[in-house]
N, C-alpha and C positions, 0 to 999 in steps of 0.2 A: 909166507904170503906172497913174496915177490916171485918165488918159483912157480906158485900156482897161477899167478897172473901171466907169467911168461908162457906157461903151457897152454893157457886159454887163448893167448894171442896167436901162438903157433897153430893151434887147432882151427881157429877162425880163419887164418890166412890160407891154410890148406883147403878149407872148405870153399873159400872164395875162388881160389885158383882153379880147383877142379870143377866148380859150378860154371866157370866161364869157358872151360875147355870143351866146347860142344862140337868141335870140327875134326876130331882125331879119326873118327871111323867113317868119314864120308867116302863114298865111292865116286870115281870120276863120272861126270855126266855122260850118259850113253845115248840120250835122245836129243834132237835139235832144241836149241834154246829159242825163245820167242822174244822179239824186240818191239819197243814202242814205235819204232819207225825203221825202215830199211835204208833210208838216206837222211843224213843230217845236213841240212842246208844252212850253213852259217851265212849271215848277211855280209854284204860287201864291206871290206876293211881297207884302210890305208896301209901302205907298206910301212913297216916298222912300228905300227900301232896295234896293240893287242886287242882282240875282240872281247865282247861280253861272253858270258858262260852259257852253254847250251847243255841240255840234259837228255841222256839216253837211258831208258830203263830196260833191264835184261830180266826175263822171267824164266824161272825153272818150272817146266810143265810136268815134271816127274812127281811121283808120289813119294819119292825118297829124297833125303838130304844128299847133296852132291858137292863135288868141287869141280870147278871149270879148270881144266888142265892149263889152258893158255889164253891170255887176252893181250894182244899187242898191236902196235901200229906198224903198217907195212914197211915204212921207211925207217923204223927204229929211232935211234938217237938223232938222226938227221931230219926228222919230220918237223914241219912247221906247226903241226897240231900238238896240243898239249892235252893230256887226259889225266883224270883222277878217278881211280877205280875203288869204289866203296871206302873212300876216305884216304886212300894212299895215292900219292902224286907220282906221275911218271917224270923221269928226269934222265940225265946223261948216264948216271951210274946204273940204273936198271934198264936203260935203252928202251924205255916205254914198253917194257915187256913184263907182264904180271903172270905168275904161275900159281896154280892150285888155289883158286879163289873160292871160298865156301859159299854155298847158296842153299838155303833150306827149301824143303818141299813146298811147292806152290807159292814161293816167295819171290821177291825181286831185289835187284841191287841197282844202284845208281852209278852211271858213268858221266862225269862232268867233262865237257869238251870245250876247248878254246883254240884259237889260232893266234900265233905270234909271228906274223909274216916277216920275211926278210926283204931286203931291197930288191927291186926288180928292174930290168933293163927296158921294159916296154911300158906303154901307158896302162895296160891291164894284163893280168895273168890269172889263170885258174889254178887254185890249189885243189888237187884231186888225189885222194888216198883212201885206202881201205883200213878199217878197224877190224881185226881178224880175231875170231873166236874158235879155239880148237876144243872139240870134245871127242869122245871115243868114236872113231869112224866118221867123224863129220868135221868139216871146216866151213864156218859161216862167216859172211862178211857184211859189214855195214859201211856204206859209202859216206865219206866226209867230203864236202865241197864248200869252197868259198872263193869269191871273186876278190882279187887284190888290185887296188888302184894305186898307181904311182902318184905321189902327192908332193907338193911343195907347200911348206908351212910358213905362215906369217904371224909372228907374235913378238911381243916385247915385254920385258920385266916390268916396265912402267905401265903397261896396259894399253899403250897406244903405239902402233908401228907407223911411223911417218915415211911417206914416199914423196920426195921433193923433185924427182926427175921423171921424164916420160917413161912409161912402162908398157910392154906388150905381153899379153898372156895368150898362149895358144893351147890347144887341146892335148899336147903331149904329156902334160901332168895336171892332175886336179889341183886346185888351190884351196887350202884350208886356212881359215882365219880365226885366230883367237884374239879376244879383246877388240880393239878398234884399229882398222886399217884406215889411215888418214892420208888422203891425196892433197898435197899442199904446194905452194910456190908456183901456181899456174901450171902444174904438171898435168899430163894427159895419161889416162889409163885406158888402153884399147884392148878389148877382149874379142878374140876371133871365134868363129863358128865351132860348135861342139865342145866348148870349154865348160868344165864343171867347177862351180865355186861353192864351197861348203863353209858354213859359219857355225862356230861352236855356240853353246848357250850364252845368250846376252851379247854376242859379238855383233859388230856393225861395220859398215863402210861409210866413211865420211868424206864427202867431196867438198873441199874448202873453196872459198871465194876465188873465182878466176880459173879454177881447175875444171877438167872435162872428163866425164866417164862415157865411154862408148862401148855398148854391147852390140856386137855386129854378128848376130847369128844368121842362120839361113833356114829355109824350109827343110825339116827332118834333121837338121844339125843345129838345134837351138842352143843358146847359152843357158845353162841350168844354174839357178841360185837357190839354195835350200840349206836346211840344217845338216850337221855332220853326223847325226845318228841315222844309220842306214836301216835299222830294224823297221819292219813294216808298221808297227804300232806307233812309231814316232814320225814316219814319213808323211802321214796325213794330218798331223796335229798342228795347230797354230802355236806361236810362242816359243819355238825352238831356237830362234835367234832374234836380234833386235830389228835393225832396219838399214836401208840405204838412205843416208841423210845428205841432202843437197843444201849447202850453205847459200847465203845471199849471193847473187851474181855468179853462181856456178851453173853447170850445164850437164845434163845426161841425155844421150841419144841412144835409144834402145830399139832394136829390130830383131824379131824372132827370138824372144827369151821366154823361159818358163821360170817363174819366181813363186815360191810357196813356203808357207810354214813359219813366218816370223811374227813380230808385233805389227810392223807396217812394212809394206814392200818399199815404198818411197815416202820420205818425209821431206817436204819442201819448205824452206824458210822464205821469207819475203823476197820476191823478185828472183828466186831460183827458177830454172827452166827445165822442163822435162818434155822431150819429144819421143813418143813411144808408138810403135806400130807392130802388128802381127805377133802379139805377145799375150801370155796367159798369166794371171795373177790370182792365186788361190790360197785360201786358208790362212787368214791373218787375224790376229787378236783384236786389232782396232780397225785399221783401214788398209785397203790396197794402195790407194794414193791419198796421202794425208798432206794437205797443203795449207800453209799459213801465208796467204798473199802471194803464192807462186803463180807460175804460168805453165799450162799443160796443153799440149796438142796430142790427141790420141786418135789413131786409125786402126781398125781391125784389132781391138784388144778385147779380151774376155776376162771378166772378173767374177769371183764367186766366194762365198763363205767368209765374210769379214764381219767381225763382231759388232762394230759400230756402223760402218758403211763402206761400200766398195770405194766410193769417192767421198772424201771429206774435204770441202773447200771452205775455209774460214778466212776472215779478214780480207775478203775480196780476192782479186787476182783475175787472170784471164784463162778461160777454159774453152776448148774447141774440140768436140768429139764427133767423129763420123764413122758410121758402121761399127759401133761398139756394143758389146753385150755386158750389161751390168745386172748380173743375177746374184741373189743372196738367199741361200737356204740355211743360214746360220741357225743352229739349235743347241749349241754347247752350253749356253747360259742365257740369261735374260737380256742379252745385248739388243740394241735397237734394230740392227739388221737391215738398215736402209740400203738401197742401191746408190742413191745420190743424195748428199747433204750439202746444201749451199747456204752460205752466210756471208754478209759483208761486215761482220763485226767479230771481235775476238778479245777475250779477257787476258790482259797481260799486266803483270806486276800489280794486280789488284785494281786495274783500271780497264774499262771497256773502250776499245779502240775500233775505228771504222776506216774502211777503205772501199773504193769502187769495185764492184764485181761485174764481170762480163762472162756470160756462160752460154754456149750454143751446143745443142745436141741434134744431130741429123741422122736419120735412118738407124736409130738405136733401139735397144730393148732395155727397159728398166722393170725388173720383175723380182719379187721377193716372197718368202714364206709368210711374212707378216702382212698387216693390212695395207701399209703404204710403202711404195718404193722410193718416194721422193719427200724430202724435207726442205722447206724454204724458209729461211729466217731473214726477212727484209727489214733492215733497220733504216729509218728515215734520215739518219745522220750522214748517209753516204749513198751515192747512186747504186742501183741494183738493176742490171740489164740481163735478161735471160730470154732464150728462145728455144722452143722445142718444136721442131719441124719434122713431121713424119716419123713418129716413134710409137712403140707399143709400151704402155705405162700401166702399172697397177696403182690405183689411187682410191682410197676410201676416206680421205681427210676432209674434214669440214672447212679447213682453212685454205685448201688448194682447189680451185674450181676450173678443172681442165676444160669443161664444156663451154664455159663463158669467158675464160681468160684468153685474150687475143695473143698472148705469148705462146699458146699451144695451138698448133694447126695440124690437121690431118692425123689425129691421134687415134690409135686403136686402144680402147680403154678396157681394162680388166678382163682380157682374154688370155688365158694361159698359153705361153708360147710353145709349150710342149718340148722342152729340151730333152736330149737323149739320155744324159746321165748328169746328176747334180751332187753326188756324194763327195765326201772329203778325200777318200782314197781313189775313187773313180769319178772324174769330172770330164764330161765332154758336152759342151754347150751348143752342139750342132742341133738342127731342128728336125723333128720327126716329120713324116710325110703329111700329117694332118695339121701342122702348125699354122695358126692364123697369120704368122709373120712372113710366110713364103709369098714372094711375088708382090709385096706391098711397099717396097722401097721407092723413093724418089729417084728417077733415072739420072737426073742431073748430078745429084750427090754421089750416086753410084759410079758414074763415069770419072769422078775425081779420085776414086779408090777402086779401079776396075777389077782387081783380083781380091778374093776374100783371104782370110787368115791361112787357108790351106792351099792358096794359089789357084782356086777355081774362078773362072770369069763370072762377073755379075753385070755384064753389059746389056743384058736383057732380062726383064722380069726380076729385078734385084730383090732379094730378101732383106728383111731388117736384121740388124745385128752383125756380128763379125763373121758368121758362117752363111755361105750361099746354099750349101747343101750338107 
């Protein structure tokens, strides 16, 4: 009985082995292969940080089963790219060189591609290499490309990296933040033009009381602040990082910055101060500027696609905006999607608190996808002063009477400003040639901000909003 069982086992094993050996009689491929793409563009990566995985499909166009005589990376074992061919990984022992890879008739195989970049000596470098396929009489190549950024990383095992001394960042290296970067002890962080700051998921910048953040970009060399995922599907989404938080009595001075893709761009505590000009704030889960009793001065700023509101001003504070564009085409969920939300109260520790609010909007545009661009919550327990002078506003609210409220003067009501592009991945809030906002600005206010966000003069026939043309 045991002998019979053993013979049955051997017979079954032989059957399994020979049924799996279906590649012994394949001929080498004699016709060109077909590929899902001729160039694999890997997204930008930081030096020493491995990329995500990309897929290349290789198709056998012949009517016969074949083997591909050779698949290999041009630079062999010294390549920064990593490949996995049909389940087998390239490494130093095989020098990223695969031979006699079977491929059935009219079938395909998968090649998985990553890059594990090495340190670089410049701010950016291009990784450029061919993935080579040898068949009988043919050599075919698929180009592999990736941009590598030199980066400096800020993180701490505790989750908070404290900076207690003055610090200067320039564009020679990108800055990547994990956890919280906390500026404390009255320190100043100054960021020069062209610098890129990336924040990992849930990461934030915290400016403690008495400390100062200065983002000093310039036209065409803006300071960029965004999430650290470079892939295009993440680049345009909100919620990729947390926020820049300004503690009580802290200060942020911002000029020519592009900030996108977090929970809030700026979160101000009571009596924090933000002075911001010539900047773009796009794609935030809650607010572009979220202030709890803070103080904000804005000139030539463009905001769009914020889930609750571009500007959220709670618990009073002081707000002065000239030639700003508050657009909101939010459609990712049922968020309120206001342009401006003003309130002189705030719920704190289970108790409603009140504080005086002063808000002024001059030569601005407030326009949204929803019915109302503006929300006003005026609690009688604290003063509420607001002025809207020469603005384009969308309003269908029964509680806000733009036509009869003396705080609104020279208002263009419910006329689409006709922005150029309003999407998450492509946003350009300049005005098309038929826009009702062109030439409608107050010249006195325009002369206080004589150049628009792109440096064009607005000293005659000024347009509303941040863009003159």
